[in-house]
N, C-alpha and C positions, 0 to 999 in steps of 0.2 A: 802452569804448564813446565813439564819435565824436557831436560835436554838431554838428549842421548849423545853421550861421550863416545861412544864407539860407534858412529854412525858411520857407514861404509861408501858414503857419496863421495866422490872425488872430487865434487865443486866445493873446496874449503871455503870459498869467499862467499858462498851464497848466504842470502841473508834468513834462508829456512834450512840451513844444515844443522842436523842434530834436533829439529824441531818437527818430530813425525807427522803431528796432525795438519800443520800447515802445508807441509810436503804434499802430503796425501790429497789436500784440498786443490793444491796448484797442479797436481798432475791430473787430477779431474776434470780440469776445466779443456784439456787437450780433447779434439774429436777422436782420434787415434787412441788406443789405450796404452798408456805408457806407466808402467809399473815403477813404483820408487826403488832407489838403490837396495834398500834392505829387504824388498821382498823379490829380488831377481834370482834366476837361479845362479849357481856359482858355475862359472865356466871352467871346463877342463879340455884338456887336450892341448896341439899344437898353438892354437891361435890364444889360449891363457899362459902360455910361457911353459907348458907342461913337456913332459917327453913322453914317448910312444913305448920306451924300452923298458 
């Protein structure tokens, strides 16, 4: 299994950090669809620390 050194997940201490296959399996267990960090859309705008000017 390869470990993703550039994993964007903010949970650095997670046992699945950088292990994409394990992370996807874990997220598939939730009733509500929850995307893994690397599959989420990048946030833009004020809430992401950006500016509107």
